[in-house]
Structure formats: C-alpha cells, structure tokens
C-alpha positions in Angstrom: -0.1 -0.4 0.1 1.0 3.7 -0.9 2.0 5.7 2.0 0.1 9.4 2.3 3.2 11.3 2.1 4.4 9.6 -1.3 1.3 11.0 -2.8 1.7 14.7 -4.7 -1.1 17.1 -6.1 -0.7 18.9 -9.9 -3.1 21.3 -11.0 -3.1 22.2 -14.7 -4.6 22.1 -18.1 -5.3 18.9 -20.0 -2.7 19.9 -22.9 -1.7 16.3 -24.2 -4.3 12.9 -23.9 -2.7 9.4 -24.9 -5.5 7.1 -24.4 -4.2 4.1 -25.6 -0.9 4.6 -24.0 -2.8 5.8 -20.8 -1.0 8.9 -20.6 -1.4 12.8 -20.1 0.6 15.6 -19.8 -0.6 18.8 -18.1 0.1 22.4 -18.5 0.3 24.2 -15.4 -0.2 28.0 -14.7 3.5 28.3 -14.5 3.8 26.9 -18.2 5.4 23.7 -17.1 4.7 20.8 -18.8 3.8 17.5 -16.6 3.4 14.3 -17.8 1.6 11.1 -16.0 1.0 7.4 -16.9 -2.8 6.9 -16.1 -2.6 3.7 -14.2 -5.3 1.5 -14.7 -6.7 1.8 -11.1 -6.4 5.6 -11.2 -9.9 7.2 -9.8 -11.1 9.7 -12.7 -14.1 12.1 -11.6 -16.0 14.3 -13.6 -18.9 16.2 -11.9 -19.0 14.5 -9.0 -19.2 10.9 -10.8 -16.6 8.2 -11.8 -15.3 8.1 -15.4 -13.0 6.9 -17.9 -9.8 8.6 -19.3 -11.8 8.7 -22.8 -14.3 11.2 -21.2 -11.4 13.7 -20.6 -10.8 17.0 -23.2 -8.0 19.1 -24.0 -8.1 22.3 -21.7 -9.9 20.4 -19.2 -8.7 21.8 -15.6 -8.0 19.0 -13.3 -5.8 18.2 -10.0 -4.2 14.9 -10.4 -2.9 13.2 -7.3 0.6 10.8 -8.3 3.3 9.0 -7.2 6.6 9.8 -8.1 8.6 6.8 -9.3 11.7 8.5 -10.3 11.6 8.9 -14.0 8.2 8.2 -14.2 4.6 10.1 -12.5 1.5 7.7 -12.1 -1.5 9.2 -11.6 -3.3 8.2 -8.7 -6.7 10.4 -8.7 -7.8 12.8 -11.5 -10.6 15.4 -10.6 -11.6 18.1 -13.4 -12.5 21.2 -11.8 -13.2 23.3 -15.0 -14.6 21.5 -18.3 -13.3 22.7 -21.6 -15.8 24.6 -23.2 -15.9 24.6 -26.9 -16.4 28.2 -28.6 -19.8 29.1 -30.6 -17.2 31.4 -32.8 -17.4 30.2 -36.4 -14.0 30.1 -38.3 
C-alpha cells in the first residue's frame, strides 16, 4: 500500500491526452508541462461521478494526485475542476 506522504498533487490544464498509452500531459499555470502515466486503477472524477479516461478533454482544468517513481509519475486520481468549453465562434 502507498503511504500518504508519497502522494503529491498537481493542478493544470490538459494539454495532451494519449488514451491508447494511458498518459496525459498537464500545463501548469507557470507554463511547465508535466506528463503522467494513468494507471488502470486511477480514480477519474467529472461532476462528482467516476468516468473513464476517454471522457477527459484537452483544456479541462484538473487536479491530479500522483506517485513519483523517479523517471515516471503515475496518476493516482484525477478530478476535473473546470470543463473545457467549445467556443460558439465560427471559423
């Protein structure tokens, strides 16, 4: 079991989602990009309901809690705080 002291949180907007490889990249407010592997057991929450990775969108603001394994960061949970909105503007 993972001890609570090994879990860290990161807030940012989803910049990249790779569903087949179960990974995503968050862009933090500082502009830093942070890549995570999304474990099959990762708890993903949207509007208070558990969802699958495929329902997340580029631009969603999320908080990810993760475990740092040295070379990789593994998402423990992902909670969507602000849903990406598609613009009504036309091209």
